N, C-alpha and C positions, 0 to 999 in steps of 0.2 A: 612254670616259675612265677612267683609272686612279684619279684622285683627284676628290673632290667639289669641283670648282672651276668657277665660271662664267667662261668665257673673255671677254676684253676685248670682242670683237665683240657678244656677247649683252648685255653691260652697256650698250654704246653704242646698241644697238637698242631698249633700254628693256625687255628681258625680265625684269629683276630688279625690276620694279614690282609693286605690289599690283594685283590684278585689277580692283578697283573704279575705278582710273584708266582702264583700257582701256574699261570699260563707260561711264564718263563721256565719254570720247572718242567712242564710238559714238553716244551720244545727241546730243551737241553737233554732230557732223558731220551726222547725219540731220536735225537741226533747223536746220542752217546757222547755227549760233551759234559765234562764236569771239571773245569780247570782248577788248579791250585791258585788261590788268590790271597791277597792281603787287603783288608778293608779297614778304614778308620772312621771314627766319629769326631767331627769338629763342628764348631759354629763360626760363622763368618762375621757376625755383627755384634754391636753393643760393647759394653765394657766388661769388667770382670764378672764372674759368676761362680756359684758354688755347685760342685758336682754332687749329685745324689741319685739314688735309684740303682746302685750297683748290685746290691744283694739280690734284687729281683731279676736283674739281667743274668747274674750268675746262675740262679735256679732255672732260668729260661734256657740257657745254653749248656747246662750240665748234662753230660751223657752224649753230647754231640762230639764228633771227632774233630775238635778244633782246639787251638791255643788262643787264649784271650789275655791281653795285657791292658791294664787300666791304671789311671791315677787313683790314689786312695780316696775313699769317700770323704767328703768334706773339704777336699782340696779346692782352693780358689784358683781358677784358671783364666786364661785370656783368649780372645778371638784367634782363630787359625791354629790353635794348639790341639793336636789329637789328644782326646781324653780317654779313648779306648781303641784298641786295635784287635782285629780278629784275623787269624791265619788258619786256612784249611781249604778243603774242597768247597766250592761255592754252594753246591746243593745241600751241604750239611747245615747251612744257616740261612739260606735265601729267604724262606718264608717267615723268618723270625725278625726281619728288619723292622717291620711295622711295630710289633709290641716292644722290641728293644728300644726304639726311639721314643715310644710312648712313655716307657718307664723313665728314661733319662730326661726327656724334654719337660714333662710335667713336674716330676719331683725336684729337678734342679731349679725350675722356675720358682716353686714355693720356697725352697731353701734359700735361694738368692734374695728373694724379696724379704724374707724374714731376717736375713743377715743385714740387709740395707736398713731395715727398721731398727734393728738392735744397734747397729753402728751409730745411728743418729740419736737413739735414746740414751746411749752411754750407760751410766749406772742405774738409771730409772728402770724398774722392772717392766717387762712387756709380756702380756699373756695372750695366747692364741684363742680367739673367740669365733673362728671362721667356719667351722664344719657345717653350720646350717646353710652356708652358701653353696654347698656342693652336694652331690649324690652321697647319701649316707654310707654306701659301700666304700667310699674313699676316705672315711673319717680317720682310720688308723694311719693311712699314708699321709694325709694332710698334717696331722698332729706330729707324726714322726719327723717330717721334713721341716715343719715350723720349729720344732725343738732343736733339730740338727743345725738349723740356721742361726741358732743363738737365742731364740725366745725363752723366757724364763719359766714358763708354765703353759699348760693347755687346759681347756675347759671340758672337752668331750670325754666322757667316762670310758668308752671303749678305746678311744685313741690313747688315753693315759695308761690304761691297763696294758695295752699292747707294748708300750715303750717303758713300762715299769716305773712310772711315777704316779703321784697322787693328782687327781684332777683338781683344778683351781676354779673357784667361783662361789658365790654366796646366794643371791636371790634374784628372781626375775620380777618384772613389773606385775606379772599376773598374781604373785603372792600378795602384793599390796592391794591390788584390785579386788581380790577375793575377800579381804577384810573390809574394803570400802573406803570411799572418800571421807576424810575426817578421822579415820581410824588408822592412819599410818603408824602412829606410835604403838598401837596394839599389834600390828604386823611385825614391827621391828622387835618388840619385846617378846613376842611368841617365838620368833627366830632365835633370839638369845636364850630363851628357856629350853627350846627343844633340840637345837642342832649341837653336835659334839663340840666340846670346848676348844679343841685344837683347830677348828675352822675359824679364821679371822672374822670378826664382826665388822663387815663392810656393808653399810646400809645404802640401798638405792634411793636417791633423794631428788626425784624430779617427776613423780607420777602425776600428782594433781596440782600441787602448788609450785611456786618458783623454787629454784635450786637453793637459794639462800634460806628461805623459810623452812623447807623440809630438812636441810642440813642442820639448822639450829634445833629443830624438833628432835631429830635423831640423836644429836649430842645430849640433849636434855633427857631423852628417854633411856639411853644406854649408859651415859656417863663414862666412867673409866673403861668400860668394856668395849667401847667403840674404837675400832682401829682406823677406819676411814669411811668416807662417804663416796659413793659412786655417782657420777653425773653422766647420764646416757642421753643427753639432750638431743632431741631430733633436729634435723636441719631447719625445719620450719620455725623453730623457736630459738635457734642458736644466737643469732645476731653476732656480737663480738664475743666469742666463746672465752677468750683469754680474760676479758673484763669480767665476765660472769664468774670465772674461777677465782680471780683476784678478789672479787667482792665476797664470795663465800669464804675464802681464806681470811679476809679481814674480820668478818663477822664471827667466825669461829675463834680467832685469836683473841679478840677483845672480850670474849666470854670465858676465856681460860682454857679453850680446847686446842691449844697449839700442837698437841701431839696427834690430833686427828688428821690423817692424810686425806688427800683428794685424788681419787682414781677416776679416770675418764675413759669413755668408750663411745662408740657410735660414729662411723664414718672416718675413723682415724687412718691417715696415710702419712707419708714422709713429711709433707708440708706441716701437718698438724703436730707431728712429733717435734719438729724443730721449733715451732712456735710456742709449744706448751711445756717442753721438757724441764724448764727451770721452775715451774710453778705447780707441778703435779707429783704425786707419789707413785704413780703407775699408769700404764696404758692397757686397755683391752683392744686388740687389733683383730678385725675379722676379715671382711671382704677383700681388703687390699692384699692380704697374704694368701688366703685360701683360693682366691680367684686370680692369683698372680699370672702375668704373661709367661708363657712357657719359654724355655731356652730353645732357640731354633736350631737344634742339632740336625746334621745330615750324616748319613752313612754312605761312603763311596769306596768302590774298589780302586785301589791306587797301585796295585801290582798284580800281574798275572804271570804264572810260571816263571817267577823270578825277575820279570822285566817290568819297568814302569809302564803304566797304562792309563793314567788318570784322564777323566773327561775334561773338557774345557772348564776353566775356572778353578780347577783343583790341581794340587801339586803331587806328582807321582813319586813312588818309592816309599818303602817302609821307613818310618821315622821314629825318633825318640825325642822327648822333651827334657831339657836339663834346667835345673835351677840351683843357684848358689844358696846354701842353707841360710835361712834368716833374711834373704833378700827377696822380698815379694813386691815387684813393681812391673807394671806393663812395659814391655820392651826389654826387660832384663833377662827373661828366660831365653834359652837358645834351642832351636829346633834343628836337628841334624839327621841325616840318614842313619839308620840303625847300624849299618855296617861300618860307619866312620868311627874313629876314636873319640871317646867322650871328651868334652872340655875339661880342663884341669880345675879341680876344686869345685865341681858341680855334681849334683846327684841326679840320677835319672828318675823321672816321675812316673813313667809307665812301667808297672811291675806285673809279674805273672799273676793272673787271677784264676785262669783255668788252663790246665795242661792235659792235652789229649782227652778232654772231656771231663776231667776231674777238678773240682774246686780246690785250689791250693790252700792248704791248712794255714799257712802263715799270712794269707791275705785277710786282713781284718775287716769285718763288717760291723764292728762295735759302734753303737750309736753314741755312747759317751766319748769314745775316742774321736769320732768325727766331729762332734760338737765342740770339744776342746780345741781341735784343729781349726775349726772355723773361728772361734773366739780369739785365738792367738793370731791368726792371719788378719783379722779385722783391724788389728792395731796398725797394720802396715799399708792398708789400701785407702784410696781416696774415693769419694762418691762423685759421680757425674749425674747431671739431670737426666 
């Protein structure tokens, strides 16, 4: 193999597991033990998060003699709420705990960070620029989760193709450098002449001269064709980035270029979004989303042969999570034993995803549905530091 990629078949065989699960299998088979269990996936820390990665989990467990219940993809959930439950003989899914958690932890982490960024940006567009910060084999996953989390576009070609949207982006510094210092206008004009007209004319304006000078040059070069300038100012040159942006805005405005937006990228995270969202036309966000901290899910057996059996620190018994429609607030959901009567006027969040090894047709993995779900829920949640 030329790249460090584990192929699908090895994931499905369970080879991406931790060795102790295989050793547990060996012991249980030797002792002819294979109890009927219920296991659940929860996280114990942090605030709200966005659930992602379910479609891959479904493909991982399809064909196994298990029942799986899960919240819908894109659901915003809170600590201690089971987001997924597996019911079946333990040896049916034992070795798949590691990849299952890998899917959910990583993908939910990216989707959650994207949602936080979008929540802060509000109506200002946010584009995912982050696939260069991770292994290229993960590009489609990163862009899917960023888009699911509410970002307005993605830059990676393969990632965009996989999720059925057009990639977003215009030019790199290398294009300007290839034309050479002092020939920035030639580079921008060449882009305008060559690239399809439906691609917005957004000129990168910080390669050789300061942002103000290059922005004015770009506006003079492209005139009415120019949609926006992009400032990708490196940390070593940023200083007070807001003041730089305000200066560029002033100089464009007094020359009659009030319709030219300012798009910013380079080291953008939540703090920068809050600081700049009222003076920019868009954000390119890379590392902070693509390299987002994972959601620290754990999978635990909480029932064996119909009896509670949770380890220390976990609550035993098969559970269901209930939420009143339209009421999304930490502490307002209710967790009850699944055998108990549901609360009045509340809906259950854990729904059948796999029944006896078959993926349930009515369980949706639609990316657009999940994204709409996230954007709607973001109206109701608050952000914590």
